[in-house]
Residue, then its C-alpha position, 0 to 999 in steps of 0.5 A: m499500499v505504502l509502495t503504491g503510494l510512494v512510486v504513484g506520487l513519483l511517477s507523477l512528477f515525471q509529468l508534473s512539476i513538483i508544485t502541482v504534486v505538492s499541491t494536489l496532494s496538499l488539496a486531497i489531504m484537505c478534502f479528506t480532513i474538511s470532510v470527516r470534520i465535517y461529517y463527525k460534526l453533523l453527527h454530533v449536531l443529530q445527536l448520532g455521536d459524541g462530538v468529539h474532533p477526530f484529529q484532536s490527537y495530532l492537534e495535542l501532539d506535541i511537536s516543540l523542541s526545548g532549547e537543550e535539544a534544539q542546540h543538541y540536534m543543530q550540534k549534530a548538524i554542524v558536526l555533520s557537515c564539516s565531517a563532510v567538508d573535511t572528507l570532500r577537501n581531503l578527496f578532492f586535493v588528494g590528502n589520501l591518493f588511494n581514496s581520491l582514486k576510487f573517488l575517482l572511479l565513483m564519479y566517472l560510474v556515476t556520469f554513466v549512470g546520469n545518461l542513462c537516467n535522471g534522478l528522479t528515475l533513479l529515486i523511484i528505482g531506490v523506493i522500489a528496491v526498499f520494498s523488493v529486496p528485503l523480500f527477496y533476500t528472505k526467499h533467497q537468503d542461502k544463494v545471496d549470502s554465498c554469492f556476497v562473500a564470493v564478491q567480498a573475498h574477491f574485493d578484499n584481494t583486489k583491495d590488497f592488491l592495490h593496497r600493495l601496488t601504491q605502497g611499492g609494489g612487493p610480495p604479499p605479506d607472510p602468512t606465518p605468524g612471526g614469519a617463521k620458515p619451514k626447514a627444508h629438507 
């Protein structure tokens, strides 16, 4: 139900502007809430209901923030934004060559994705994936886990190779503890 509503809302953005979609959704919500409010008022006038406001629990919901809570959330936002700026600075100004190369490769791949589809298509795919991937995983958990282990092993091998390559090459590290070699007979 939620997935259908989200997909219909996102698909409507293909044909209409965001302002039109938001205003139409607001009109639909207002038509519903006003109709329900008038219905409850009519029931009270006809003495068939108790006259309680149908949305009173939502109206009494406390959504205010204390000064301390607001300061806490603001501090978190500032720390996150400073961390993001610091990470981007290190990536763009090559603070770590390996991380900057990974970022370069990622941005290169994103250009191909951008040529194939726009951001709205990716958002729709993401919404569908949020609801579909957990169901797929529960049905095929063993196969997915075995594929994930194989991909992770391949990724770790490639990462180790690239790391050794950026460190100047050389043979892989000795897996025996302490570097002890067995005696040759």
